[in-house]
C-alpha positions in Angstrom: 122.0 112.0 111.9 121.1 114.6 114.4 117.3 114.3 114.2 115.5 111.4 112.7 112.3 111.6 114.6 108.9 111.0 113.0 107.5 114.1 111.3 105.8 115.2 108.1 108.9 114.9 106.0 109.9 111.6 107.7 106.6 109.8 108.4 106.2 106.6 110.3 105.9 103.6 108.0 103.0 101.4 109.0 103.5 97.8 107.8 99.8 97.3 107.3 97.0 98.5 105.1 94.4 97.9 107.9 91.8 100.6 107.7 91.4 100.5 111.5 95.1 101.1 112.3 95.3 103.8 109.6 92.3 105.5 111.1 93.8 105.4 114.6 97.1 106.9 113.5 95.3 109.6 111.5 93.1 110.4 114.5 96.0 111.0 116.9 98.0 113.0 114.3 101.1 110.9 113.8 102.4 111.4 110.2 102.5 108.0 108.5 102.5 106.1 105.3 101.4 102.5 104.9 102.5 99.5 102.9 101.0 96.0 102.8 103.2 93.4 104.5 101.9 90.5 102.4 102.8 87.8 104.9 100.9 84.7 105.9 99.5 85.3 109.3 100.0 81.7 110.6 98.8 81.0 114.1 101.2 78.7 115.9 99.1 77.3 118.8 102.1 75.6 120.5 103.5 79.0 121.7 101.8 81.5 124.0 99.3 83.9 122.3 101.4 87.0 123.2 104.4 85.5 121.4 102.2 84.6 118.4 101.0 88.2 118.0 104.5 89.6 118.5 106.1 87.2 116.1 103.6 88.1 113.4 104.2 91.8 114.1 108.0 91.3 113.7 107.4 89.5 110.4 105.3 92.4 109.1 108.1 94.8 109.9 110.7 92.6 108.3 108.7 92.2 105.2 109.0 95.9 104.4 112.2 96.7 106.1 114.4 96.3 103.0 112.3 99.0 101.3 112.2 101.4 104.2 115.3 100.7 106.2 115.9 104.4 107.1 112.3 104.9 108.4 110.7 104.2 111.7 108.4 101.1 111.0 105.5 99.9 113.0 104.0 96.4 112.6 101.1 95.0 114.7 98.9 92.0 114.8 95.7 91.4 116.8 94.3 88.0 117.8 91.4 86.9 120.0 91.8 84.1 122.6 89.2 82.1 124.5 89.6 78.8 126.3 93.0 78.3 124.7 91.4 78.7 121.2 93.1 81.4 119.1 91.1 83.3 116.5 92.5 85.5 113.8 90.5 86.8 110.8 87.7 84.4 109.6 88.0 83.3 106.0 84.4 82.5 105.3 80.8 82.4 106.6 81.2 79.2 108.5 84.3 80.4 110.4 82.5 83.7 111.3 79.6 81.7 112.7 81.8 79.3 114.6 83.8 82.1 116.2 80.7 84.1 117.2 79.1 81.1 118.8 82.4 80.5 120.8 82.4 84.2 122.0 78.8 84.6 122.9 78.1 85.0 126.6 81.7 84.8 127.6 84.8 86.9 128.3 87.7 86.6 125.8 91.1 88.2 125.5 92.1 90.5 122.7 95.9 90.6 122.3 97.8 93.0 120.0 101.5 92.5 119.6 103.4 95.4 118.1 106.9 95.9 116.8 108.8 99.2 116.3 111.9 99.3 114.2 114.4 102.0 115.1 116.2 103.1 111.8 119.2 104.5 113.7 120.1 101.6 116.1 118.4 99.0 113.9 116.9 97.6 117.1 113.3 96.5 117.5 110.9 97.2 120.4 108.4 94.4 121.0 105.4 94.6 123.2 102.0 92.9 123.7 98.8 94.4 125.1 95.9 92.5 126.4 92.2 93.6 126.9 89.4 91.5 128.3 86.1 91.7 126.5 82.7 90.4 127.6 80.2 89.5 124.8 76.5 89.3 125.6 74.5 86.2 124.9 73.8 86.2 121.2 70.8 84.6 119.6 71.1 82.6 116.3 69.2 85.4 114.6 71.6 88.1 115.9 74.6 86.1 114.7 73.1 85.5 111.3 72.1 89.2 110.9 75.5 90.4 112.0 77.3 88.1 109.5 75.1 89.4 106.8 76.4 93.0 107.4 79.7 91.7 106.1 81.5 93.5 109.0 83.0 90.3 110.7 85.1 89.5 107.6 88.7 90.7 107.9 88.4 91.3 111.7 90.1 89.3 114.4 87.5 87.5 116.4 84.9 88.2 113.7 83.6 91.5 115.1 84.4 95.2 115.1 84.0 96.9 118.4 84.0 100.3 116.7 81.3 99.3 114.3 78.0 97.5 114.3 79.6 94.8 116.4 79.5 97.2 119.4 76.0 96.0 120.0 77.3 92.7 121.4 79.9 94.1 123.8 78.8 94.2 127.4 82.0 95.2 129.0 85.7 95.7 128.4 88.6 95.7 130.9 91.7 97.4 129.4 92.5 99.4 126.3 89.7 100.1 123.9 91.9 101.0 121.0 93.7 97.7 121.5 90.5 95.9 120.6 90.2 98.1 117.5 93.6 97.0 116.5 96.3 99.3 117.9 96.9 100.2 121.6 97.4 103.9 121.3 98.7 104.6 124.8 101.4 101.9 124.7 102.4 102.6 121.1 102.9 106.3 121.7 104.8 105.6 125.0 107.1 103.2 123.2 107.7 105.6 120.3 108.7 108.4 122.8 110.9 106.0 124.8 112.6 104.7 121.7 113.2 108.2 120.3 110.8 108.0 117.4 108.8 110.9 118.9 110.4 113.8 120.9 107.1 114.3 122.7 103.4 113.8 122.2 101.0 115.2 121.1 102.9 116.6 118.2 
């Protein structure tokens, strides 16, 4: 197999149907297709948050690997951490409210673990990226109004920095795209290093 890099006829397989991750890959011009991983994103609090995010990313890759074993596969998972509390995606209104009350006026960490499957060597590249995010003091009225927009649902940490939720973000330290759901700089660098991309931009 002389050339098995990612291109239009051999697109990257994204083990996710996340609209945010799909939008990021489309924006930077990497050819890709996506497939839902259909795994349970269990948060094991007895292991470090970076390991949790990476473990879930690996499980996402493995869940589609049997279908796309000859393709480059990317899996990623994003979690929010504050005071040793780990937040994934809220399931309902009460979880949204609880998370936002925990985040208001404080700095939290957003961690994305990502896994890249190399179809030639069958090896996996694992990496975790962390960004610090400062949320302003939120009033009860602001929290209620934000939840009513529906945006917090399906988002790690119950907010979307690229959407309405940007109103609550005072400062970030680190990768912005990591907070959205996929750290572009690190993912592209890893794809080039692993041989998935010859160079970038394409």
